[in-house]
C-alpha positions in Angstrom: -63.9 -38.6 7.3 -66.5 -35.8 7.6 -66.5 -32.8 4.6 -66.1 -30.3 7.4 -62.8 -31.7 9.0 -61.5 -32.2 4.8 -62.0 -28.8 4.3 -60.3 -28.0 7.1 -57.4 -29.6 6.1 -57.6 -28.4 2.5 -57.8 -25.3 4.1 -54.3 -25.5 6.4 -52.8 -26.9 3.4 -53.6 -24.1 1.1 -52.7 -22.1 4.2 -49.1 -23.6 4.8 -48.3 -23.1 1.2 -49.2 -19.9 0.9 -46.7 -19.2 4.2 -43.8 -21.4 2.4 -44.1 -19.2 -0.3 -44.3 -15.7 1.0 -41.4 -17.1 3.7 -39.2 -18.0 0.5 -40.4 -14.7 -1.2 -39.0 -12.9 2.0 -36.1 -14.8 1.9 -34.6 -14.3 -1.3 -35.5 -10.1 -1.2 -33.6 -10.3 2.5 -30.5 -12.0 0.7 -30.1 -9.4 -2.0 -30.6 -6.7 0.5 -27.2 -5.3 2.3 -26.7 -7.0 6.0 -27.8 -3.8 7.6 -27.9 -5.1 11.0 -24.4 -6.1 10.5 -23.5 -2.6 9.2 -25.7 -0.7 11.9 -23.5 -2.8 14.5 -19.7 -2.0 12.6 -17.1 -2.9 14.4 -18.2 -4.9 17.1 -14.7 -6.4 18.0 -11.3 -5.5 17.1 -10.3 -4.8 13.3 -7.5 -6.2 12.4 -4.6 -4.2 9.6 -1.8 -5.5 8.0 1.1 -3.9 7.5 3.3 -5.4 4.9 6.6 -3.7 6.5 8.5 -5.4 9.1 8.1 -3.6 12.6 10.3 -0.5 13.6 10.1 1.0 9.7 9.4 4.6 9.2 6.2 3.5 7.0 4.9 1.0 10.3 5.6 4.1 12.9 3.2 6.3 11.1 1.0 4.0 10.3 0.6 3.3 14.6 0.0 6.6 14.5 -2.9 6.4 11.8 -4.4 3.3 13.5 -4.8 4.5 17.0 -6.5 7.9 15.7 -8.9 5.4 13.5 -9.5 3.3 16.6 -10.6 6.2 18.3 -12.9 7.5 15.7 -14.6 4.0 15.3 -14.2 3.6 19.2 -12.7 0.3 18.6 -9.5 -0.8 18.8 -7.0 -1.2 14.8 -4.4 -3.9 15.9 -1.6 -3.3 13.4 -0.2 -6.9 12.3 2.8 -6.7 10.6 3.2 -9.3 7.5 6.6 -8.3 5.5 7.3 -9.5 2.2 6.6 -9.9 -1.5 8.2 -6.6 -2.5 5.3 -5.2 0.5 2.5 -7.2 -1.5 2.4 -10.3 0.6 0.1 -8.3 3.0 -2.8 -7.5 0.6 -2.1 -10.9 -1.5 -3.1 -13.5 1.6 -6.0 -10.6 2.5 -7.5 -10.9 -1.0 -7.7 -15.1 -0.7 -8.1 -15.3 2.7 -10.2 -12.3 4.7 -13.9 -12.3 4.8 -15.7 -9.7 3.7 -16.9 -7.9 6.6 -14.8 -4.8 7.4 -12.4 -6.6 10.1 -9.6 -7.5 8.1 -7.7 -4.7 6.1 -4.5 -3.7 4.6 -2.0 -1.1 3.8 -0.7 -1.6 0.4 1.6 1.1 -1.9 2.4 1.2 -5.8 4.0 -2.4 -5.8 0.3 -4.1 -5.7 -0.5 -2.9 -9.0 3.0 -3.5 -10.2 3.3 -6.7 -9.3 1.2 -8.5 -12.2 2.9 -7.4 -14.8 5.7 -9.3 -13.6 4.4 -12.5 -12.1 1.8 -14.4 -11.8 -0.1 -13.0 -9.1 -3.2 -15.0 -6.9 -4.6 -11.5 -6.6 -5.8 -9.2 -9.8 -5.7 -5.0 -8.3 -8.7 -4.5 -10.6 -11.2 -7.3 -8.9 -10.1 -8.8 -6.2 -9.6 -5.2 -3.5 -12.6 -3.1 -2.0 -10.5 0.8 -2.2 -11.2 2.3 1.0 -9.1 5.2 1.5 -5.9 7.4 -0.5 -3.4 8.9 2.4 0.1 9.8 1.5 2.8 9.6 -1.3 6.2 8.5 -0.7 8.9 11.0 -1.7 12.1 9.4 -2.8 15.6 9.8 -2.9 19.1 8.4 -3.7 21.1 8.3 0.1 25.1 7.0 0.5 26.6 6.2 4.0 28.1 10.2 4.7 31.0 9.1 4.7 31.3 7.8 1.2 33.1 8.9 -1.1 31.0 9.7 -3.5 29.9 13.7 -2.9 27.5 14.5 -5.9 25.7 12.3 -8.0 28.0 13.1 -11.1 30.9 11.0 -9.0 28.2 8.5 -8.0 28.0 7.3 -11.5 31.3 7.7 -12.7 32.5 5.3 -10.4 29.5 3.0 -11.0 30.3 3.2 -14.7 34.2 2.4 -13.9 33.4 -0.3 -12.4 30.7 -2.6 -13.8 28.6 -4.1 -11.3 30.8 -2.5 -8.0 27.7 -0.4 -6.7 25.3 -2.4 -4.3 22.2 -0.6 -4.1 19.2 -1.4 -1.7 15.4 -1.2 -2.2 12.9 -2.8 -1.1 12.1 -5.7 -2.5 12.3 -7.1 -6.3 10.0 -4.7 -8.6 9.8 -1.9 -6.0 9.6 1.6 -7.0 12.7 2.4 -5.6 14.1 -0.6 -7.9 12.5 0.8 -11.1 13.8 3.8 -10.7 17.3 2.9 -9.6 17.3 0.8 -12.5 16.1 3.0 -14.9 19.2 5.4 -14.0 21.2 3.0 -14.8 19.9 2.4 -18.4 20.6 6.3 -18.9 23.6 6.7 -17.4 25.2 3.6 -18.9 25.8 1.9 -15.5 25.1 -1.6 -14.4 24.8 -1.3 -10.9 23.9 -4.7 -8.4 20.7 -5.1 -6.6 19.9 -6.0 -3.1 16.1 -6.6 -2.1 15.5 -6.1 1.0 12.2 -6.4 2.9 11.2 -3.1 5.1 13.0 0.1 5.1 14.4 -0.5 8.8 16.4 -3.3 7.4 17.6 -1.7 4.3 18.9 2.0 6.1 20.5 -0.9 8.8 21.9 -2.6 5.5 23.7 0.9 4.0 24.8 1.9 7.9 26.9 -1.2 8.4 28.5 -0.9 4.7 26.9 -4.0 3.3 25.5 -2.0 0.3 26.5 1.2 -1.7 23.4 3.5 -1.6 19.2 3.2 -1.3 16.8 4.4 -3.3 13.5 4.5 -1.5 11.7 7.0 1.1 12.3 7.1 4.8 15.8 8.4 4.7 15.4 11.6 6.7 16.0 11.5 10.0 19.0 9.1 8.9 20.4 12.2 6.7 19.0 14.9 9.6 21.8 13.2 12.1 24.1 13.2 9.8 24.4 9.0 8.8 23.4 9.7 5.0 23.9 12.0 2.5 21.4 12.7 -0.2 22.8 12.7 -3.6 19.5 12.7 -5.9 15.5 13.4 -4.9 14.0 11.5 -7.2 10.7 13.0 -7.6 9.0 16.2 -9.3 10.5 18.6 -6.9 13.2 19.0 -4.0 12.2 18.7 -0.9 11.3 21.2 1.6 13.5 19.9 4.6 16.3 19.6 1.9 16.0 21.6 -0.3 19.7 21.5 -1.5 19.2 17.8 -2.4 18.5 18.1 -6.6 16.2 16.6 -8.1 17.3 13.9 -11.2 16.0 16.1 -13.7 17.8 18.6 -12.8 20.9 16.8 -13.2 19.5 15.4 -16.6 17.2 12.4 -16.2 13.7 12.2 -16.9 12.8 9.9 -13.8 11.0 10.1 -10.6 9.5 7.5 -8.3 6.3 7.5 -6.7 4.2 4.8 -4.6 0.6 6.2 -3.2 0.3 4.4 0.3 -3.8 3.6 1.0 -5.9 0.5 2.6 -8.3 -1.6 0.9 -10.1 -4.4 2.2 -11.0 -7.7 0.4 -13.6 -7.3 -2.4 -17.4 -7.1 -1.9 -17.8 -5.2 1.0 -20.7 -3.8 2.6 -20.7 0.2 1.2 -22.0 1.2 4.6 -19.0 -0.4 6.1 -16.8 1.3 3.7 -17.8 4.8 4.5 -17.5 4.6 8.2 -14.1 3.2 7.8 -13.1 5.7 5.1 -14.9 8.3 7.6 -12.7 7.5 10.3 -9.5 6.9 8.5 -9.6 10.4 6.8 -10.6 12.0 10.6 -7.7 9.9 11.5 -5.6 11.7 9.0 -6.7 15.2 10.2 -4.9 14.8 13.5 -1.7 17.1 14.1 0.5 13.7 15.8 -0.1 12.3 12.2 1.1 15.3 10.3 4.0 15.2 12.3 4.4 11.2 11.6 4.6 12.1 7.9 7.1 15.2 8.0 9.6 13.1 9.7 9.5 10.8 7.3 9.1 13.2 4.6 5.5 11.6 3.3 3.2 13.8 1.0 -0.5 14.4 2.5 -2.2 13.2 -1.0 -5.8 12.4 -0.3 -8.2 10.4 -2.3 -11.8 9.3 -1.5 -13.0 5.6 -2.3 -14.1 6.7 -5.4 -10.9 8.4 -6.1 -8.7 5.5 -5.3 -10.6 2.9 -7.2 -10.0 5.3 -10.2 -6.7 5.5 -9.6 -5.7 1.8 -8.9 -7.7 1.1 -12.3 -5.1 3.9 -13.9 -2.1 2.9 -12.3 -2.2 -0.5 -13.1 -2.1 0.2 -16.4 1.0 2.9 -16.1 2.2 0.0 -14.2 2.0 -2.8 -17.5 3.7 0.2 -19.6 6.8 0.5 -17.2 7.2 -2.7 -16.7 7.6 -3.1 -20.5 9.7 -0.8 -21.1 12.4 -2.1 -18.6 11.9 -5.6 -19.8 11.3 -6.9 -16.2 10.3 -9.9 -15.2 10.4 -12.4 -12.6 9.1 -15.8 -13.7 
């Protein structure tokens, strides 16, 4: 073989080796960079939004108004999918284990998501397994009975329950929910033993109350039933009275230092692209400022409490620790 031919092969091999090294370096660098192209075209298809309550309830209705507004801001459909169960934590729990972190699967969460890991073993860790997108609202809680119930006041209700241990039944959304925790704290403070009946959603528990299957409900979302004359509020379980029901005292006013609150927000799976997170945050923030959404909150007495992505992540870490202390205080365990 001629020397020129050998030299040509050697030069070709050298160039090929250099090209391979350059390609490998570029591939490594590209792998380390965020998927800019995917983020720039996001969203290119409908987004699934998982709601942890059955359809037809007050939160479900408000969320659907919000999703409609967010869809318009994103120029893409945001599709509501109801996944109730496990104290309103099933949706986010399943999402954290199964959904890709591409921003096409999101979930609503409330306080239970931070409490449940302290009650039983969970497949998720709220400090690590979610991307916190935006904090939306805060539930306002109240203790209500049917309008035709024998109890006209909180004092009458507690006196009857104390005289009849275990006879008074109450409902809330799921074991370990904010309503469940608050009612157990009230029972402990008043020396009363109630019987708890968990339900999957607000509409189900209110129907159970109106049908006479339970005696009381401690949860949000009862305002429309009170306005319609179907239920009577005995106490507000919060820091202050409701604007629509100023005549109803708080538990604190009646001598019980007990409140219940539950921040409602939106999360995605861990590891989401910050560009996608910002796009989602801005779309949902815009949707919260629409008059239709504000009206939906007013109808169920939800308080507008906005948290940015950073604020919501910080809140989540702090709430996780607060829930740990609360569960230890009551000694509740599901395992």
